[in-house]
MMTF fields as JSON, N, C-alpha, C and O atoms, coordinates in Angstrom:
{
  "mmtfVersion": "1.0.0",
  "mmtfProducer": "UNKNOWN",
  "numBonds": 507,
  "numAtoms": 508,
  "numGroups": 127,
  "numChains": 1,
  "numModels": 1,
  "chainsPerModel": [1],
  "groupsPerChain": [127],
  "chainIdList": ["A"],
  "bondAtomList": [4, 2, 8, 6, 12, 10, 16, 14, 20, 18, 24, 22, 28, 26, 32, 30, 36, 34, 40, 38, 44, 42, 48, 46, 52, 50, 56, 54, 60, 58, 64, 62, 68, 66, 72, 70, 76, 74, 80, 78, 84, 82, 88, 86, 92, 90, 96, 94, 100, 98, 104, 102, 108, 106, 112, 110, 116, 114, 120, 118, 124, 122, 128, 126, 132, 130, 136, 134, 140, 138, 144, 142, 148, 146, 152, 150, 156, 154, 160, 158, 164, 162, 168, 166, 172, 170, 176, 174, 180, 178, 184, 182, 188, 186, 192, 190, 196, 194, 200, 198, 204, 202, 208, 206, 212, 210, 216, 214, 220, 218, 224, 222, 228, 226, 232, 230, 236, 234, 240, 238, 244, 242, 248, 246, 252, 250, 256, 254, 260, 258, 264, 262, 268, 266, 272, 270, 276, 274, 280, 278, 284, 282, 288, 286, 292, 290, 296, 294, 300, 298, 304, 302, 308, 306, 312, 310, 316, 314, 320, 318, 324, 322, 328, 326, 332, 330, 336, 334, 340, 338, 344, 342, 348, 346, 352, 350, 356, 354, 360, 358, 364, 362, 368, 366, 372, 370, 376, 374, 380, 378, 384, 382, 388, 386, 392, 390, 396, 394, 400, 398, 404, 402, 408, 406, 412, 410, 416, 414, 420, 418, 424, 422, 428, 426, 432, 430, 436, 434, 440, 438, 444, 442, 448, 446, 452, 450, 456, 454, 460, 458, 464, 462, 468, 466, 472, 470, 476, 474, 480, 478, 484, 482, 488, 486, 492, 490, 496, 494, 500, 498, 504, 502],
  "bondOrderList": [1, 1, 1, 1, 1, 1, 1, 1, 1, 1, 1, 1, 1, 1, 1, 1, 1, 1, 1, 1, 1, 1, 1, 1, 1, 1, 1, 1, 1, 1, 1, 1, 1, 1, 1, 1, 1, 1, 1, 1, 1, 1, 1, 1, 1, 1, 1, 1, 1, 1, 1, 1, 1, 1, 1, 1, 1, 1, 1, 1, 1, 1, 1, 1, 1, 1, 1, 1, 1, 1, 1, 1, 1, 1, 1, 1, 1, 1, 1, 1, 1, 1, 1, 1, 1, 1, 1, 1, 1, 1, 1, 1, 1, 1, 1, 1, 1, 1, 1, 1, 1, 1, 1, 1, 1, 1, 1, 1, 1, 1, 1, 1, 1, 1, 1, 1, 1, 1, 1, 1, 1, 1, 1, 1, 1, 1],
  "groupList": [{"groupName": "UNK", "atomNameList": ["N", "CA", "C", "O"], "elementList": ["N", "C", "C", "O"], "formalChargeList": [0, 0, 0, 0], "bondAtomList": [1, 0, 2, 1, 3, 2], "bondOrderList": [1, 1, 2], "singleLetterCode": "X", "chemCompType": "L-PEPTIDE LINKING"}],
  "groupTypeList": [0, 0, 0, 0, 0, 0, 0, 0, 0, 0, 0, 0, 0, 0, 0, 0, 0, 0, 0, 0, 0, 0, 0, 0, 0, 0, 0, 0, 0, 0, 0, 0, 0, 0, 0, 0, 0, 0, 0, 0, 0, 0, 0, 0, 0, 0, 0, 0, 0, 0, 0, 0, 0, 0, 0, 0, 0, 0, 0, 0, 0, 0, 0, 0, 0, 0, 0, 0, 0, 0, 0, 0, 0, 0, 0, 0, 0, 0, 0, 0, 0, 0, 0, 0, 0, 0, 0, 0, 0, 0, 0, 0, 0, 0, 0, 0, 0, 0, 0, 0, 0, 0, 0, 0, 0, 0, 0, 0, 0, 0, 0, 0, 0, 0, 0, 0, 0, 0, 0, 0, 0, 0, 0, 0, 0, 0, 0],
  "groupIdList": [1, 2, 3, 4, 5, 6, 7, 8, 9, 10, 11, 12, 13, 14, 15, 16, 17, 18, 19, 20, 21, 22, 23, 24, 25, 26, 27, 28, 29, 30, 31, 32, 33, 34, 35, 36, 37, 38, 39, 40, 41, 42, 43, 44, 45, 46, 47, 48, 49, 50, 51, 52, 53, 54, 55, 56, 57, 58, 59, 60, 61, 62, 63, 64, 65, 66, 67, 68, 69, 70, 71, 72, 73, 74, 75, 76, 77, 78, 79, 80, 81, 82, 83, 84, 85, 86, 87, 88, 89, 90, 91, 92, 93, 94, 95, 96, 97, 98, 99, 100, 101, 102, 103, 104, 105, 106, 107, 108, 109, 110, 111, 112, 113, 114, 115, 116, 117, 118, 119, 120, 121, 122, 123, 124, 125, 126, 127],
  "secStructList": [7, 7, 7, 7, 5, 7, 1, 1, 7, 5, 7, 7, 3, 3, 6, 6, 6, 6, 3, 3, 5, 7, 7, 7, 7, 6, 3, 3, 3, 3, 7, 2, 2, 2, 2, 2, 2, 1, 6, 6, 2, 2, 2, 2, 6, 6, 6, 6, 7, 7, 3, 3, 3, 3, 3, 7, 7, 7, 1, 7, 3, 3, 3, 7, 6, 6, 6, 6, 6, 4, 4, 4, 1, 6, 6, 6, 1, 6, 6, 3, 3, 3, 3, 3, 3, 7, 1, 7, 7, 1, 2, 2, 2, 2, 2, 2, 2, 6, 6, 6, 6, 6, 1, 7, 7, 1, 1, 5, 7, 7, 5, 7, 1, 1, 2, 2, 2, 2, 0, 0, 0, 0, 0, 2, 2, 2, 7],
  "xCoordList": [99.391, 98.651, 97.724, 97.814, 96.419, 94.987, 94.874, 95.768, 94.06, 94.168, 92.983, 92.454, 92.658, 91.052, 90.908, 91.397, 90.262, 89.325, 88.456, 88.173, 87.53, 86.405, 85.499, 85.869, 84.778, 84.363, 84.558, 84.751, 84.213, 84.94, 85.703, 85.986, 86.504, 88.228, 89.521, 89.173, 90.293, 91.438, 91.521, 91.752, 91.413, 91.594, 92.142, 91.605, 93.69, 94.571, 94.528, 94.91, 94.212, 94.244, 96.107, 96.492, 96.636, 97.379, 97.042, 95.978, 97.367, 96.283, 98.036, 97.978, 98.854, 99.945, 99.658, 99.842, 99.16, 99.047, 96.723, 95.92, 96.741, 95.054, 94.408, 93.742, 94.858, 94.78, 94.773, 95.763, 93.169, 92.465, 92.454, 91.534, 93.88, 94.035, 92.97, 92.233, 92.97, 91.331, 92.123, 92.522, 92.392, 92.567, 90.792, 90.548, 90.384, 88.919, 89.788, 91.005, 88.948, 89.027, 88.986, 88.026, 89.266, 88.348, 87.301, 87.37, 86.118, 84.451, 84.319, 83.093, 84.709, 84.233, 81.947, 81.461, 81.174, 79.808, 80.037, 80.671, 79.577, 79.226, 77.254, 76.514, 76.974, 75.398, 75.741, 76.696, 73.81, 73.534, 73.821, 74.037, 73.992, 74.41, 75.753, 76.145, 76.789, 77.806, 78.144, 77.726, 78.491, 78.214, 78.115, 79.075, 77.101, 76.924, 77.903, 78.213, 78.053, 79.0, 80.539, 81.493, 80.429, 82.086, 81.922, 82.036, 81.704, 81.039, 81.081, 81.188, 81.021, 80.533, 82.519, 83.169, 82.712, 84.497, 84.632, 85.148, 84.555, 85.748, 85.352, 85.811, 84.289, 84.072, 85.036, 85.833, 84.779, 85.536, 86.922, 87.396, 87.548, 88.418, 89.399, 90.627, 88.335, 89.543, 88.488, 87.887, 88.373, 87.944, 86.999, 87.209, 85.929, 85.625, 86.658, 86.333, 87.876, 88.514, 87.637, 86.413, 88.391, 88.435, 89.212, 90.1, 89.362, 90.032, 89.894, 88.902, 91.343, 91.303, 92.231, 93.291, 91.049, 90.122, 91.576, 91.726, 92.298, 93.064, 92.76, 93.351, 92.158, 90.654, 92.033, 92.66, 92.326, 93.264, 92.461, 92.713, 91.176, 90.023, 90.75, 90.499, 91.561, 91.907, 91.585, 91.417, 91.381, 90.415, 88.731, 88.632, 87.82, 86.692, 85.676, 85.517, 84.764, 83.815, 82.884, 82.834, 81.703, 80.273, 79.511, 79.434, 78.849, 77.922, 77.016, 76.901, 75.499, 73.989, 73.736, 74.176, 73.321, 72.406, 72.253, 72.688, 71.46, 71.376, 72.418, 72.653, 73.935, 74.929, 75.427, 75.633, 75.589, 76.4, 75.521, 75.897, 74.369, 73.559, 74.076, 75.266, 73.585, 74.476, 75.853, 76.179, 76.216, 77.671, 77.775, 78.917, 77.126, 77.309, 76.069, 75.721, 75.828, 75.327, 76.192, 77.256, 75.652, 76.678, 76.417, 77.293, 75.773, 76.24, 76.674, 76.537, 77.34, 78.128, 79.281, 79.727, 79.787, 80.986, 81.647, 82.724, 79.838, 80.899, 82.198, 82.392, 83.158, 84.327, 85.354, 86.536, 84.595, 85.744, 85.6, 84.67, 88.073, 87.935, 87.791, 87.283, 88.487, 88.673, 88.512, 89.095, 87.934, 88.811, 89.427, 89.18, 90.148, 91.3, 91.256, 91.12, 91.331, 91.655, 92.134, 91.905, 93.027, 94.224, 93.886, 92.776, 94.758, 94.363, 92.675, 92.212, 92.122, 91.406, 91.163, 92.125, 90.19, 89.584, 89.018, 88.543, 88.585, 87.973, 86.067, 85.014, 86.232, 84.433, 84.37, 83.521, 85.723, 85.304, 85.373, 84.973, 86.248, 85.883, 85.079, 85.132, 84.321, 82.734, 81.524, 80.882, 81.921, 80.836, 81.249, 80.52, 82.76, 83.62, 82.94, 81.877, 83.311, 82.39, 80.816, 80.53, 79.966, 79.118, 78.771, 77.602, 79.301, 79.417, 79.863, 79.493, 80.363, 81.093, 79.85, 79.561, 79.562, 79.406, 78.049, 77.379, 77.255, 75.626, 75.121, 74.05, 75.789, 75.521, 75.889, 75.092, 77.124, 77.361, 77.597, 77.206, 78.84, 79.414, 79.504, 80.542, 79.315, 80.144, 80.726, 81.056, 82.314, 84.029, 84.263, 83.68, 85.698, 86.093, 86.553, 87.363, 86.087, 86.217, 87.663, 88.058, 88.028, 89.072, 89.919, 90.024, 90.54, 90.862, 92.315, 92.313, 93.474, 95.204, 95.153, 94.465, 95.687, 96.833, 97.798, 98.157, 98.071, 99.283, 99.172, 99.457, 98.748, 99.114, 100.229, 99.677, 101.558, 102.311, 100.896, 100.606, 100.626, 99.363, 98.421, 98.321, 97.802, 97.179, 96.705, 95.83, 97.875, 97.622, 98.567, 98.139, 100.013, 99.999, 98.507, 98.058, 98.055, 96.246, 96.029, 96.066, 95.796, 94.354, 95.639, 95.552, 96.461, 97.551, 96.879, 96.472, 97.038, 96.563, 95.718, 95.817, 94.296, 92.864, 93.268, 92.65, 94.696, 94.15, 94.088, 93.001, 94.823, 94.87, 93.356, 92.571],
  "yCoordList": [101.58, 100.528, 99.948, 99.358, 99.817, 99.603, 97.903, 97.677, 96.946, 95.772, 95.133, 95.385, 94.212, 92.797, 91.787, 91.352, 91.396, 89.987, 90.223, 90.48, 90.142, 89.954, 88.059, 87.107, 88.058, 86.342, 85.493, 84.442, 87.568, 87.426, 87.182, 86.442, 88.429, 88.73, 89.335, 89.244, 89.667, 90.222, 91.953, 92.721, 92.146, 93.296, 94.649, 95.025, 95.619, 96.176, 97.626, 97.873, 98.593, 99.91, 100.82, 101.575, 100.622, 101.335, 103.096, 103.307, 104.116, 104.713, 106.19, 107.327, 105.909, 106.067, 106.639, 107.826, 105.672, 105.301, 105.284, 104.991, 105.866, 105.112, 104.366, 104.656, 103.461, 101.77, 101.176, 101.118, 99.771, 99.693, 98.08, 97.658, 97.236, 95.486, 94.921, 95.196, 94.173, 93.258, 92.13, 92.221, 90.633, 89.28, 88.054, 87.462, 88.096, 87.31, 85.702, 85.564, 84.968, 84.627, 82.845, 83.122, 81.684, 80.931, 80.104, 79.42, 80.289, 80.126, 80.875, 80.981, 81.635, 83.379, 83.726, 84.12, 83.46, 83.244, 85.377, 86.099, 85.704, 87.333, 87.495, 88.228, 86.799, 86.85, 88.554, 89.328, 88.524, 90.161, 90.621, 91.833, 89.725, 90.029, 90.464, 91.534, 88.726, 89.154, 90.448, 91.358, 90.85, 91.699, 93.082, 93.79, 93.203, 94.257, 94.692, 95.714, 93.351, 93.645, 93.381, 93.208, 93.41, 94.153, 95.354, 95.992, 95.826, 97.019, 98.051, 99.242, 97.781, 98.302, 98.99, 99.961, 97.266, 97.518, 98.267, 99.313, 98.392, 98.848, 100.489, 101.3, 100.721, 102.026, 102.326, 103.263, 101.237, 102.171, 101.923, 103.058, 101.395, 100.827, 101.812, 101.865, 102.561, 103.918, 105.21, 105.954, 105.344, 107.004, 107.448, 108.66, 107.136, 107.996, 108.487, 109.095, 108.094, 108.551, 108.218, 108.229, 108.007, 108.8, 107.587, 107.895, 106.146, 105.2, 104.336, 104.221, 103.784, 102.705, 101.62, 101.509, 100.652, 99.279, 98.299, 98.582, 97.384, 96.833, 95.487, 95.389, 94.083, 92.84, 91.993, 92.188, 90.738, 90.538, 89.163, 88.391, 88.895, 87.641, 85.745, 84.984, 86.032, 83.975, 83.556, 82.34, 83.955, 82.725, 82.459, 83.105, 81.688, 81.32, 81.512, 80.602, 82.509, 83.29, 83.574, 83.878, 83.406, 83.209, 84.379, 84.71, 85.183, 86.349, 86.362, 86.202, 86.563, 86.802, 87.83, 88.867, 87.952, 88.748, 89.937, 90.829, 90.259, 91.558, 91.507, 92.241, 91.156, 91.991, 92.734, 93.944, 91.736, 92.227, 93.482, 94.523, 93.26, 95.039, 95.721, 96.032, 95.883, 96.154, 97.022, 98.209, 96.271, 96.729, 97.601, 97.993, 97.78, 98.541, 100.422, 101.22, 100.434, 101.241, 102.715, 102.709, 103.756, 104.595, 105.101, 105.925, 105.021, 104.591, 103.884, 103.93, 102.993, 101.545, 102.027, 102.487, 101.891, 102.607, 104.046, 104.511, 104.851, 106.888, 106.446, 106.394, 106.114, 106.709, 106.432, 106.775, 105.612, 104.807, 104.845, 104.818, 104.969, 105.651, 104.758, 104.973, 103.555, 103.143, 101.391, 101.223, 100.411, 99.041, 97.869, 97.723, 97.354, 96.242, 95.123, 94.633, 94.598, 93.376, 92.618, 92.479, 92.051, 90.545, 89.131, 88.739, 88.483, 87.186, 86.783, 85.93, 87.409, 86.2, 85.11, 84.497, 84.436, 82.922, 83.338, 84.427, 82.004, 82.97, 82.647, 83.27, 82.016, 82.374, 83.867, 84.744, 83.874, 85.539, 86.352, 87.473, 85.813, 87.259, 87.486, 88.203, 86.386, 85.789, 87.653, 88.678, 86.99, 87.776, 90.148, 91.097, 90.032, 90.999, 90.892, 91.498, 90.343, 91.425, 91.607, 92.006, 91.344, 91.144, 92.384, 92.675, 92.635, 93.677, 94.68, 95.627, 95.038, 95.71, 96.55, 97.732, 95.702, 95.997, 95.561, 95.359, 95.284, 95.221, 95.776, 96.333, 95.84, 96.916, 98.275, 99.161, 98.596, 99.582, 101.053, 102.218, 99.727, 101.353, 101.851, 101.8, 103.737, 105.15, 105.089, 106.224, 103.906, 103.764, 102.968, 102.023, 103.88, 102.52, 100.884, 100.586, 100.043, 99.058, 98.171, 98.793, 96.951, 96.618, 95.292, 95.12, 94.33, 92.596, 92.586, 92.973, 92.461, 92.328, 90.576, 89.67, 90.639, 89.821, 89.371, 88.294, 90.754, 90.523, 92.043, 93.112, 91.89, 92.728, 94.226, 95.323, 94.198, 95.338, 96.181, 97.316, 95.167, 95.683, 97.252, 98.455, 95.947, 96.359, 97.884, 98.749, 97.526, 98.979, 100.608, 101.761, 100.117, 101.148, 102.034, 103.18, 100.358, 101.126, 102.666, 103.827, 101.949, 102.365, 103.352, 104.569, 102.838, 104.795, 106.058, 107.209, 105.065, 107.21, 106.73, 106.627, 106.386, 106.594, 107.678, 108.699, 107.878, 109.618, 110.568, 111.06, 110.691, 112.149, 111.813, 112.415],
  "zCoordList": [182.77, 181.527, 181.822, 182.898, 181.061, 182.149, 181.443, 180.628, 181.641, 181.728, 182.348, 183.43, 181.405, 182.047, 181.512, 180.469, 182.173, 181.067, 181.501, 182.671, 180.071, 180.404, 180.368, 181.054, 179.754, 180.188, 178.05, 177.439, 177.784, 175.881, 175.347, 174.405, 176.51, 175.789, 176.67, 177.847, 176.629, 176.862, 177.069, 176.136, 177.709, 176.987, 177.765, 178.807, 176.934, 177.146, 176.878, 175.734, 177.512, 176.979, 176.85, 177.742, 176.073, 175.306, 175.718, 175.136, 176.277, 176.826, 176.31, 176.78, 175.699, 175.123, 173.764, 173.496, 172.844, 171.446, 171.108, 170.221, 172.674, 172.463, 171.228, 170.234, 171.713, 171.492, 172.076, 172.806, 172.381, 172.918, 172.162, 171.461, 172.551, 172.107, 172.567, 173.514, 171.861, 172.425, 171.721, 170.56, 172.842, 171.933, 172.427, 173.479, 171.787, 171.36, 172.569, 172.694, 173.097, 173.937, 173.025, 172.305, 172.704, 172.096, 172.669, 173.69, 171.709, 172.003, 172.418, 172.46, 172.847, 172.878, 172.679, 171.619, 173.827, 173.46, 173.112, 173.881, 172.27, 172.141, 172.352, 171.696, 173.167, 173.642, 173.819, 173.887, 173.843, 174.095, 174.904, 174.888, 176.224, 177.381, 177.709, 178.174, 177.149, 177.237, 176.325, 177.04, 175.542, 174.863, 175.951, 176.256, 176.298, 176.467, 178.173, 178.785, 178.319, 179.614, 179.388, 180.147, 178.476, 177.132, 177.072, 178.118, 176.227, 176.156, 177.578, 177.287, 178.872, 179.818, 179.662, 179.275, 180.455, 180.885, 179.321, 179.715, 178.287, 177.396, 177.271, 176.466, 178.398, 178.12, 179.46, 179.52, 180.635, 182.353, 181.703, 181.739, 181.322, 180.961, 179.79, 179.723, 178.907, 177.891, 178.596, 177.822, 179.816, 180.593, 179.493, 179.458, 178.421, 177.938, 176.729, 175.709, 177.087, 175.841, 174.29, 174.158, 173.501, 171.535, 171.713, 172.508, 171.325, 171.233, 169.661, 168.94, 169.467, 168.297, 168.771, 169.386, 168.015, 168.641, 167.476, 166.287, 168.093, 167.549, 167.787, 168.863, 167.545, 167.565, 167.001, 165.96, 168.335, 167.621, 167.84, 168.765, 166.598, 166.21, 165.009, 164.074, 165.962, 165.214, 166.09, 165.988, 167.021, 168.262, 167.167, 166.124, 167.503, 166.63, 167.377, 168.191, 167.432, 168.462, 167.75, 166.558, 168.951, 168.103, 168.345, 169.528, 167.393, 167.705, 167.439, 166.224, 168.305, 167.97, 167.181, 167.677, 166.374, 165.465, 165.786, 165.058, 167.197, 168.018, 168.17, 167.21, 168.758, 169.875, 168.587, 168.493, 167.563, 165.938, 165.758, 165.218, 166.251, 165.993, 167.127, 167.17, 167.701, 169.223, 168.544, 168.554, 168.194, 168.441, 166.681, 166.441, 165.979, 165.156, 165.411, 164.54, 166.702, 167.051, 167.374, 167.993, 166.934, 167.236, 168.451, 168.715, 169.163, 170.686, 171.316, 172.539, 170.707, 171.198, 171.451, 172.502, 170.357, 169.633, 169.711, 169.338, 170.76, 170.467, 170.496, 169.282, 170.961, 171.349, 170.72, 170.754, 170.011, 169.35, 167.467, 166.661, 167.361, 165.661, 164.396, 163.295, 165.002, 164.045, 164.695, 165.767, 164.237, 164.154, 162.763, 161.566, 163.579, 163.122, 163.259, 164.38, 162.469, 163.154, 162.165, 160.963, 163.156, 162.52, 162.708, 163.067, 162.483, 162.328, 162.464, 163.222, 161.771, 161.209, 161.349, 161.813, 161.146, 161.138, 160.83, 161.154, 159.294, 157.593, 158.921, 158.787, 159.521, 160.002, 160.736, 160.572, 161.728, 161.616, 161.085, 161.4, 159.496, 159.063, 157.565, 156.565, 158.127, 157.081, 158.49, 158.263, 159.491, 160.312, 160.435, 160.724, 160.019, 159.47, 158.25, 158.111, 157.526, 156.876, 156.462, 155.333, 157.282, 156.643, 158.307, 158.563, 158.718, 160.127, 159.508, 160.202, 158.736, 157.803, 156.364, 156.173, 155.878, 154.179, 154.323, 153.311, 156.21, 156.208, 156.997, 156.756, 158.416, 158.941, 158.682, 158.991, 158.091, 158.07, 159.334, 159.397, 160.556, 161.004, 161.026, 160.366, 161.442, 161.478, 161.615, 161.958, 161.757, 161.888, 160.764, 160.231, 160.463, 160.01, 160.18, 161.058, 159.446, 160.405, 158.931, 157.946, 159.229, 158.286, 159.024, 160.238, 157.838, 158.104, 157.974, 156.805, 158.227, 158.536, 158.42, 158.891, 157.997, 158.271, 159.387, 159.863, 159.602, 160.596, 161.362, 160.821, 162.581, 163.777, 163.353, 163.437, 162.971, 162.79, 161.006, 160.629, 160.68, 159.155, 159.627, 159.385, 160.595, 161.624, 162.258, 162.229, 162.789, 163.642, 162.379, 162.438, 161.256, 160.877, 160.369, 160.35, 159.922, 159.909, 160.439, 160.032, 161.535, 163.031, 162.844, 162.683, 162.878, 162.997, 162.04, 162.204, 160.937, 160.7, 159.364, 158.141, 161.103, 160.799, 161.472, 161.169, 162.869, 163.787, 162.196, 161.893, 161.623, 160.219, 160.258, 159.525]
}
């Protein structure tokens, strides 16, 4: 079990199920600088393996438009299979919807009310 803390989130990689658990920290500022550092840590933590991202986004966080664009790029999320957010605050849900519908990342991204729903959907993406 690998886990770490960044300036914007707490990360835990469940290697057995290939699930990266991401818990956004309260008031996290996803500036371009913080976002690049965040993804550097993710790449190290997952060891270049394919993974599913399970994001607890109930804490409100902000994200620069540059950083949002960066996170939609194929190179940034090259090893990510799919992303499921759960417990999203209203503001975060709007950002996620914008990300999914306007920036159109090359992977599936969904929002769920519960962790269980999100996990079930994520595991179905492996098939």
